N, C-alpha and C positions, 0 to 999 in steps of 0.2 A: 579546168582552163581551156583545154583543148589546143588548136593551133591558131596563129596570128603571125604577122610581122612585127619584127623588131630594127630600130635604127640604130645606130650605134652612138646616137647621140640623147640627148635628155628625153625620157619617157612622160608621157601626163602622168600625170599623180597617182590615178587610181585604175588604169587601164596599163598594166606592164607590156601587154602584148597587142596593142592598139595598132592598126594599117598607121605608116606614114606617110608625110607627102613626097619625099624624096625616094623616086621608084629605085635610081640606080645603086644606093646604097640597100638597099633592104633584104635581111633575112629572114627565112622563114623559120619559126620556132614553133615549136608544139611538145604537149607532155604526151603524145601518142608516140608509138613505135614506126607509123607511117604517116606521109601525108596524102593527102585526099587526092586523088586526080594527076598524081606523080608517082614515079617507080623510083627507087633508088639506084642511083648510077655506080655512086660510089661511096664506101666509107673511108673517112679520113681518119677516124680516131675518135679517144675519148677527149674532151672539150669542159674547161670550167674557166669563171671567172671567181677571184677570193676578194675577199674585202673584211679588214678588221678596224674596228671603230670602237671608239670611247665617246664617252657623253663629256664633256669637259663640267669642271667643278658647280657651277651655277645650274646647268640642267639634272646632276645628281642630286642638288641639296632643293631643288624644286619638286623631281620626282619623290623624294625620301618625306618630302611635308605632304605629296599629293597622297602617298601611300597611307598614309593616316586613319585617312578619311575615308577610302578606297574607291573603287571606281578606275575608269581608263588611266593611263600614267601618258599621258599626249606626250611628252619628251621623249619617250622611250617608241612611242610608238611611229612618229615622224623620222627617228635617228633609223629604225629596221625597216619602215617603206624606202629611204633613201639609198641604206645601203644594199636592199635587196634591188635596187633599179641600178646602182651603181656595180652589183655583181653580175648583173643580166648584161649591160652595157660591156663590161670586161668580157663574159664569155663570146657574146656576138661578134665583138673585135678579133679574139682567138682563132673564133670558127673561121675568121674571113680571113688570116694569115694564114691557117692548114688550106684552104680553097675551098671552102665549102660555101654552099648556099642554103642551108638549111642545118639546123641543130633539133633531133628528134627525141623522144624520151626525155626532156628536160625536167628538172627538178631544182628544188632549191633544200639544202642543210642549213642547218645553224648550230652555235656551241657557245659555249662562256670562256672566255680564258680572264682566270683571276676573279675577283667580283667588280671589272670595273670595264671588261672589253668583250664585244660581241662577234661574231666570226661568222660571216656570212659566205656560202658559195651556191652559185647556179652550174648544173653542169649538164650535160648530156652527150649524144653522140654527135659528129660534125659528118654529115654526107654532101653528098653533092646528088640534087633530085633532079630529074626532068619530066615535063608534063608529059602526062600517059593517059587519057582517057579512059584506055583498055587496063587500065591497071587494076588488081583486085582489091577490094576495099572490105576491109573486115566488117561484117554484121553485128551491129550494136543487138546487145541483148537486153 
């Protein structure tokens, strides 16, 4: 996934970390423990965004019928994509409230609660980064 910028508003459907148009609300979000061309000036701590969702009865019936024939269950795919976006939005909002301008080492985790609910969490380390062209960069292997 690498690094990108996230906005605390809606994300494009297929690109969670696509650059946004509004510079004033941008947050750097990266799956790496560094931001290229920046140094970490301050660590604000662990940050997360959590969402628990359940598909409605109609969606569950449609998904159950689709599972009989096999293939992708679009009802659940759409639910989980939307839930990941919302978890990422919440994480960015929480990092902003902590005074961070970046989240490093971002990850998603998920679990099932009962048979009808899914929990998605986006988490990472909220940091303040400053541009620094001389910042050492890890060597790609």
